[in-house]
PDB file as gemmi writes it, atoms N, CA and C in Angstrom:
CRYST1    1.000    1.000    1.000  90.00  90.00  90.00 P 1                      
ATOM      1  N   MET A   1     -11.247   5.266   9.681  1.00  0.00           N  
ATOM      2  CA  MET A   1     -10.859   5.719   8.353  1.00  0.00           C  
ATOM      3  C   MET A   1     -10.640   4.502   7.463  1.00  0.00           C  
ATOM      4  N   GLU A   2     -10.972   4.628   6.215  1.00  0.00           N  
ATOM      5  CA  GLU A   2     -10.815   3.530   5.268  1.00  0.00           C  
ATOM      6  C   GLU A   2      -9.352   3.306   4.920  1.00  0.00           C  
ATOM      7  N   LEU A   3      -9.025   2.066   4.625  1.00  0.00           N  
ATOM      8  CA  LEU A   3      -7.666   1.691   4.247  1.00  0.00           C  
ATOM      9  C   LEU A   3      -7.175   2.516   3.063  1.00  0.00           C  
ATOM     10  N   ARG A   4      -8.060   2.739   2.119  1.00  0.00           N  
ATOM     11  CA  ARG A   4      -7.719   3.512   0.914  1.00  0.00           C  
ATOM     12  C   ARG A   4      -7.142   4.879   1.283  1.00  0.00           C  
ATOM     13  N   TYR A   5      -7.812   5.560   2.184  1.00  0.00           N  
ATOM     14  CA  TYR A   5      -7.375   6.900   2.576  1.00  0.00           C  
ATOM     15  C   TYR A   5      -6.144   6.854   3.475  1.00  0.00           C  
ATOM     16  N   GLU A   6      -6.058   5.816   4.303  1.00  0.00           N  
ATOM     17  CA  GLU A   6      -4.880   5.653   5.150  1.00  0.00           C  
ATOM     18  C   GLU A   6      -3.625   5.479   4.298  1.00  0.00           C  
ATOM     19  N   LEU A   7      -3.695   4.598   3.290  1.00  0.00           N  
ATOM     20  CA  LEU A   7      -2.532   4.373   2.431  1.00  0.00           C  
ATOM     21  C   LEU A   7      -2.169   5.623   1.641  1.00  0.00           C  
ATOM     22  N   LYS A   8      -3.164   6.304   1.103  1.00  0.00           N  
ATOM     23  CA  LYS A   8      -2.902   7.543   0.364  1.00  0.00           C  
ATOM     24  C   LYS A   8      -2.230   8.574   1.263  1.00  0.00           C  
ATOM     25  N   SER A   9      -2.673   8.646   2.508  1.00  0.00           N  
ATOM     26  CA  SER A   9      -2.091   9.582   3.459  1.00  0.00           C  
ATOM     27  C   SER A   9      -0.638   9.232   3.753  1.00  0.00           C  
ATOM     28  N   LEU A  10      -0.352   7.944   3.972  1.00  0.00           N  
ATOM     29  CA  LEU A  10       1.018   7.522   4.242  1.00  0.00           C  
ATOM     30  C   LEU A  10       1.937   7.781   3.052  1.00  0.00           C  
ATOM     31  N   ILE A  11       1.419   7.552   1.855  1.00  0.00           N  
ATOM     32  CA  ILE A  11       2.203   7.804   0.639  1.00  0.00           C  
ATOM     33  C   ILE A  11       2.548   9.287   0.549  1.00  0.00           C  
ATOM     34  N   ALA A  12       1.574  10.136   0.793  1.00  0.00           N  
ATOM     35  CA  ALA A  12       1.803  11.582   0.742  1.00  0.00           C  
ATOM     36  C   ALA A  12       2.767  12.030   1.839  1.00  0.00           C  
ATOM     37  N   LYS A  13       2.624  11.491   3.056  1.00  0.00           N  
ATOM     38  CA  LYS A  13       3.509  11.845   4.160  1.00  0.00           C  
ATOM     39  C   LYS A  13       4.958  11.493   3.861  1.00  0.00           C  
ATOM     40  N   ASN A  14       5.154  10.459   3.060  1.00  0.00           N  
ATOM     41  CA  ASN A  14       6.500  10.032   2.697  1.00  0.00           C  
ATOM     42  C   ASN A  14       7.029  10.774   1.483  1.00  0.00           C  
ATOM     43  N   GLY A  15       6.256  11.721   0.978  1.00  0.00           N  
ATOM     44  CA  GLY A  15       6.705  12.543  -0.139  1.00  0.00           C  
ATOM     45  C   GLY A  15       6.915  11.761  -1.419  1.00  0.00           C  
ATOM     46  N   THR A  16       6.106  10.763  -1.631  1.00  0.00           N  
ATOM     47  CA  THR A  16       6.230   9.947  -2.831  1.00  0.00           C  
ATOM     48  C   THR A  16       4.872   9.838  -3.511  1.00  0.00           C  
ATOM     49  N   THR A  17       4.819   9.043  -4.555  1.00  0.00           N  
ATOM     50  CA  THR A  17       3.578   8.843  -5.295  1.00  0.00           C  
ATOM     51  C   THR A  17       3.287   7.352  -5.369  1.00  0.00           C  
ATOM     52  N   LEU A  18       2.052   7.024  -5.689  1.00  0.00           N  
ATOM     53  CA  LEU A  18       1.677   5.627  -5.848  1.00  0.00           C  
ATOM     54  C   LEU A  18       2.467   4.999  -6.993  1.00  0.00           C  
ATOM     55  N   LYS A  19       2.737   5.770  -8.011  1.00  0.00           N  
ATOM     56  CA  LYS A  19       3.501   5.257  -9.151  1.00  0.00           C  
ATOM     57  C   LYS A  19       4.900   4.825  -8.701  1.00  0.00           C  
ATOM     58  N   LYS A  20       5.548   5.647  -7.889  1.00  0.00           N  
ATOM     59  CA  LYS A  20       6.894   5.305  -7.402  1.00  0.00           C  
ATOM     60  C   LYS A  20       6.850   4.103  -6.469  1.00  0.00           C  
ATOM     61  N   VAL A  21       5.815   4.028  -5.639  1.00  0.00           N  
ATOM     62  CA  VAL A  21       5.653   2.882  -4.750  1.00  0.00           C  
ATOM     63  C   VAL A  21       5.488   1.614  -5.584  1.00  0.00           C  
ATOM     64  N   CYS A  22       4.698   1.687  -6.633  1.00  0.00           N  
ATOM     65  CA  CYS A  22       4.480   0.527  -7.504  1.00  0.00           C  
ATOM     66  C   CYS A  22       5.776   0.115  -8.206  1.00  0.00           C  
ATOM     67  N   GLU A  23       6.575   1.075  -8.607  1.00  0.00           N  
ATOM     68  CA  GLU A  23       7.858   0.760  -9.231  1.00  0.00           C  
ATOM     69  C   GLU A  23       8.756   0.005  -8.259  1.00  0.00           C  
ATOM     70  N   LYS A  24       8.798   0.451  -7.004  1.00  0.00           N  
ATOM     71  CA  LYS A  24       9.615  -0.224  -5.988  1.00  0.00           C  
ATOM     72  C   LYS A  24       9.078  -1.626  -5.695  1.00  0.00           C  
ATOM     73  N   LEU A  25       7.749  -1.749  -5.645  1.00  0.00           N  
ATOM     74  CA  LEU A  25       7.142  -3.059  -5.420  1.00  0.00           C  
ATOM     75  C   LEU A  25       7.487  -4.023  -6.541  1.00  0.00           C  
ATOM     76  N   THR A  26       7.448  -3.535  -7.759  1.00  0.00           N  
ATOM     77  CA  THR A  26       7.781  -4.368  -8.924  1.00  0.00           C  
ATOM     78  C   THR A  26       9.226  -4.836  -8.837  1.00  0.00           C  
ATOM     79  N   GLU A  27      10.131  -3.945  -8.437  1.00  0.00           N  
ATOM     80  CA  GLU A  27      11.541  -4.313  -8.289  1.00  0.00           C  
ATOM     81  C   GLU A  27      11.724  -5.365  -7.197  1.00  0.00           C  
ATOM     82  N   GLN A  28      11.064  -5.170  -6.062  1.00  0.00           N  
ATOM     83  CA  GLN A  28      11.247  -6.067  -4.916  1.00  0.00           C  
ATOM     84  C   GLN A  28      10.624  -7.439  -5.121  1.00  0.00           C  
ATOM     85  N   THR A  29       9.449  -7.472  -5.722  1.00  0.00           N  
ATOM     86  CA  THR A  29       8.691  -8.720  -5.800  1.00  0.00           C  
ATOM     87  C   THR A  29       8.786  -9.399  -7.156  1.00  0.00           C  
ATOM     88  N   GLU A  30       9.278  -8.696  -8.152  1.00  0.00           N  
ATOM     89  CA  GLU A  30       9.360  -9.190  -9.529  1.00  0.00           C  
ATOM     90  C   GLU A  30       7.976  -9.509 -10.101  1.00  0.00           C  
ATOM     91  N   ARG A  31       6.945  -8.877  -9.529  1.00  0.00           N  
ATOM     92  CA  ARG A  31       5.584  -8.928 -10.072  1.00  0.00           C  
ATOM     93  C   ARG A  31       5.222  -7.518 -10.496  1.00  0.00           C  
ATOM     94  N   LEU A  32       4.495  -7.386 -11.571  1.00  0.00           N  
ATOM     95  CA  LEU A  32       4.145  -6.070 -12.096  1.00  0.00           C  
ATOM     96  C   LEU A  32       3.048  -5.434 -11.249  1.00  0.00           C  
ATOM     97  N   TYR A  33       3.349  -4.270 -10.710  1.00  0.00           N  
ATOM     98  CA  TYR A  33       2.370  -3.477  -9.967  1.00  0.00           C  
ATOM     99  C   TYR A  33       2.113  -2.203 -10.747  1.00  0.00           C  
ATOM    100  N   ILE A  34       0.846  -1.888 -10.940  1.00  0.00           N  
ATOM    101  CA  ILE A  34       0.435  -0.684 -11.661  1.00  0.00           C  
ATOM    102  C   ILE A  34      -0.478   0.115 -10.735  1.00  0.00           C  
ATOM    103  N   GLY A  35      -0.244   1.415 -10.674  1.00  0.00           N  
ATOM    104  CA  GLY A  35      -1.015   2.285  -9.787  1.00  0.00           C  
ATOM    105  C   GLY A  35      -2.511   2.161  -9.947  1.00  0.00           C  
ATOM    106  N   ASN A  36      -2.973   2.110 -11.185  1.00  0.00           N  
ATOM    107  CA  ASN A  36      -4.422   2.007 -11.424  1.00  0.00           C  
ATOM    108  C   ASN A  36      -4.986   0.714 -10.851  1.00  0.00           C  
ATOM    109  N   ASN A  37      -4.233  -0.366 -10.962  1.00  0.00           N  
ATOM    110  CA  ASN A  37      -4.711  -1.640 -10.413  1.00  0.00           C  
ATOM    111  C   ASN A  37      -4.835  -1.571  -8.898  1.00  0.00           C  
ATOM    112  N   ILE A  38      -3.831  -0.981  -8.256  1.00  0.00           N  
ATOM    113  CA  ILE A  38      -3.872  -0.844  -6.788  1.00  0.00           C  
ATOM    114  C   ILE A  38      -5.026   0.076  -6.381  1.00  0.00           C  
ATOM    115  N   THR A  39      -5.186   1.174  -7.080  1.00  0.00           N  
ATOM    116  CA  THR A  39      -6.282   2.109  -6.789  1.00  0.00           C  
ATOM    117  C   THR A  39      -7.629   1.420  -6.926  1.00  0.00           C  
ATOM    118  N   ASN A  40      -7.797   0.633  -7.986  1.00  0.00           N  
ATOM    119  CA  ASN A  40      -9.064  -0.077  -8.184  1.00  0.00           C  
ATOM    120  C   ASN A  40      -9.306  -1.116  -7.102  1.00  0.00           C  
ATOM    121  N   LYS A  41      -8.258  -1.829  -6.695  1.00  0.00           N  
ATOM    122  CA  LYS A  41      -8.404  -2.816  -5.618  1.00  0.00           C  
ATOM    123  C   LYS A  41      -8.801  -2.127  -4.320  1.00  0.00           C  
ATOM    124  N   LEU A  42      -8.205  -0.985  -4.048  1.00  0.00           N  
ATOM    125  CA  LEU A  42      -8.560  -0.237  -2.835  1.00  0.00           C  
ATOM    126  C   LEU A  42      -9.997   0.256  -2.909  1.00  0.00           C  
ATOM    127  N   ARG A  43     -10.404   0.744  -4.057  1.00  0.00           N  
ATOM    128  CA  ARG A  43     -11.759   1.267  -4.227  1.00  0.00           C  
ATOM    129  C   ARG A  43     -12.791   0.149  -4.060  1.00  0.00           C  
ATOM    130  N   ARG A  44     -12.495  -1.041  -4.633  1.00  0.00           N  
ATOM    131  CA  ARG A  44     -13.421  -2.168  -4.559  1.00  0.00           C  
ATOM    132  C   ARG A  44     -13.277  -2.976  -3.268  1.00  0.00           C  
ATOM    133  N   LYS A  45     -12.241  -2.627  -2.479  1.00  0.00           N  
ATOM    134  CA  LYS A  45     -11.943  -3.329  -1.226  1.00  0.00           C  
ATOM    135  C   LYS A  45     -11.605  -4.792  -1.477  1.00  0.00           C  
ATOM    136  N   THR A  46     -10.797  -5.040  -2.525  1.00  0.00           N  
ATOM    137  CA  THR A  46     -10.395  -6.397  -2.863  1.00  0.00           C  
ATOM    138  C   THR A  46      -8.880  -6.586  -2.769  1.00  0.00           C  
ATOM    139  N   ILE A  47      -8.184  -5.631  -2.191  1.00  0.00           N  
ATOM    140  CA  ILE A  47      -6.729  -5.734  -2.080  1.00  0.00           C  
ATOM    141  C   ILE A  47      -6.392  -6.814  -1.050  1.00  0.00           C  
ATOM    142  N   LYS A  48      -5.342  -7.572  -1.335  1.00  0.00           N  
ATOM    143  CA  LYS A  48      -4.927  -8.657  -0.453  1.00  0.00           C  
ATOM    144  C   LYS A  48      -4.107  -8.088   0.712  1.00  0.00           C  
ATOM    145  N   PHE A  49      -4.209  -8.773   1.832  1.00  0.00           N  
ATOM    146  CA  PHE A  49      -3.454  -8.391   3.025  1.00  0.00           C  
ATOM    147  C   PHE A  49      -1.965  -8.352   2.698  1.00  0.00           C  
ATOM    148  N   GLU A  50      -1.495  -9.334   1.959  1.00  0.00           N  
ATOM    149  CA  GLU A  50      -0.083  -9.405   1.572  1.00  0.00           C  
ATOM    150  C   GLU A  50       0.341  -8.171   0.770  1.00  0.00           C  
ATOM    151  N   GLU A  51      -0.521  -7.705  -0.114  1.00  0.00           N  
ATOM    152  CA  GLU A  51      -0.212  -6.518  -0.913  1.00  0.00           C  
ATOM    153  C   GLU A  51      -0.119  -5.276  -0.040  1.00  0.00           C  
ATOM    154  N   VAL A  52      -0.994  -5.180   0.928  1.00  0.00           N  
ATOM    155  CA  VAL A  52      -0.950  -4.046   1.858  1.00  0.00           C  
ATOM    156  C   VAL A  52       0.352  -4.089   2.644  1.00  0.00           C  
ATOM    157  N   GLN A  53       0.744  -5.277   3.109  1.00  0.00           N  
ATOM    158  CA  GLN A  53       2.000  -5.421   3.835  1.00  0.00           C  
ATOM    159  C   GLN A  53       3.184  -4.993   2.974  1.00  0.00           C  
ATOM    160  N   GLU A  54       3.181  -5.373   1.698  1.00  0.00           N  
ATOM    161  CA  GLU A  54       4.272  -5.005   0.794  1.00  0.00           C  
ATOM    162  C   GLU A  54       4.331  -3.502   0.575  1.00  0.00           C  
ATOM    163  N   ILE A  55       3.174  -2.877   0.412  1.00  0.00           N  
ATOM    164  CA  ILE A  55       3.126  -1.422   0.237  1.00  0.00           C  
ATOM    165  C   ILE A  55       3.670  -0.736   1.484  1.00  0.00           C  
ATOM    166  N   LEU A  56       3.222  -1.177   2.643  1.00  0.00           N  
ATOM    167  CA  LEU A  56       3.691  -0.584   3.893  1.00  0.00           C  
ATOM    168  C   LEU A  56       5.182  -0.792   4.090  1.00  0.00           C  
ATOM    169  N   ASP A  57       5.696  -1.935   3.674  1.00  0.00           N  
ATOM    170  CA  ASP A  57       7.131  -2.204   3.774  1.00  0.00           C  
ATOM    171  C   ASP A  57       7.919  -1.201   2.940  1.00  0.00           C  
ATOM    172  N   VAL A  58       7.461  -0.924   1.735  1.00  0.00           N  
ATOM    173  CA  VAL A  58       8.126   0.065   0.876  1.00  0.00           C  
ATOM    174  C   VAL A  58       8.122   1.438   1.540  1.00  0.00           C  
ATOM    175  N   LEU A  59       7.045   1.749   2.234  1.00  0.00           N  
ATOM    176  CA  LEU A  59       6.909   3.050   2.887  1.00  0.00           C  
ATOM    177  C   LEU A  59       7.610   3.111   4.238  1.00  0.00           C  
ATOM    178  N   GLY A  60       8.083   1.959   4.726  1.00  0.00           N  
ATOM    179  CA  GLY A  60       8.775   1.927   6.011  1.00  0.00           C  
ATOM    180  C   GLY A  60       7.851   1.754   7.202  1.00  0.00           C  
ATOM    181  N   TYR A  61       6.699   1.143   7.006  1.00  0.00           N  
ATOM    182  CA  TYR A  61       5.733   0.893   8.071  1.00  0.00           C  
ATOM    183  C   TYR A  61       5.454  -0.599   8.180  1.00  0.00           C  
ATOM    184  N   HIS A  62       4.812  -0.996   9.259  1.00  0.00           N  
ATOM    185  CA  HIS A  62       4.367  -2.368   9.413  1.00  0.00           C  
ATOM    186  C   HIS A  62       3.014  -2.366  10.118  1.00  0.00           C  
ATOM    187  N   ILE A  63       2.330  -3.489  10.013  1.00  0.00           N  
ATOM    188  CA  ILE A  63       1.027  -3.645  10.664  1.00  0.00           C  
ATOM    189  C   ILE A  63       1.260  -4.247  12.043  1.00  0.00           C  
ATOM    190  N   GLU A  64       0.570  -3.701  13.017  1.00  0.00           N  
ATOM    191  CA  GLU A  64       0.681  -4.218  14.379  1.00  0.00           C  
ATOM    192  C   GLU A  64      -0.724  -4.428  14.921  1.00  0.00           C  
ATOM    193  N   PHE A  65      -0.947  -5.597  15.488  1.00  0.00           N  
ATOM    194  CA  PHE A  65      -2.233  -5.893  16.085  1.00  0.00           C  
ATOM    195  C   PHE A  65      -2.150  -5.595  17.584  1.00  0.00           C  
ATOM    196  N   VAL A  66      -3.067  -4.777  18.056  1.00  0.00           N  
ATOM    197  CA  VAL A  66      -3.088  -4.378  19.456  1.00  0.00           C  
ATOM    198  C   VAL A  66      -4.461  -4.726  20.027  1.00  0.00           C  
ATOM    199  N   ARG A  67      -4.450  -5.391  21.155  1.00  0.00           N  
ATOM    200  CA  ARG A  67      -5.693  -5.802  21.795  1.00  0.00           C  
ATOM    201  C   ARG A  67      -6.421  -4.577  22.365  1.00  0.00           C  
ATOM    202  N   ASN A  68      -7.730  -4.497  22.104  1.00  0.00           N  
ATOM    203  CA  ASN A  68      -8.554  -3.433  22.697  1.00  0.00           C  
ATOM    204  C   ASN A  68      -8.710  -3.699  24.168  1.00  0.00           C  
ATOM    205  N   GLU A  69      -8.595  -2.665  24.955  1.00  0.00           N  
ATOM    206  CA  GLU A  69      -8.750  -2.850  26.408  1.00  0.00           C  
ATOM    207  C   GLU A  69      -9.798  -1.932  26.940  1.00  0.00           C  
TER     208      GLU A  69                                                      
END                                                                             
């Protein structure tokens, strides 16, 4: 599944919106986050790993690397 759909799914599961996530990100990082910008980055596949980590942190998730066996 694409990252775009994974993030949208996690946002919905948490009962929030991208706009609210962006507001929390702006508060935490003191950088302006706008939903349309995040959506466009996801669509173009140009979102930074750090930004994904910050979004997941707001949602209460983290990235874990697991070795394929």
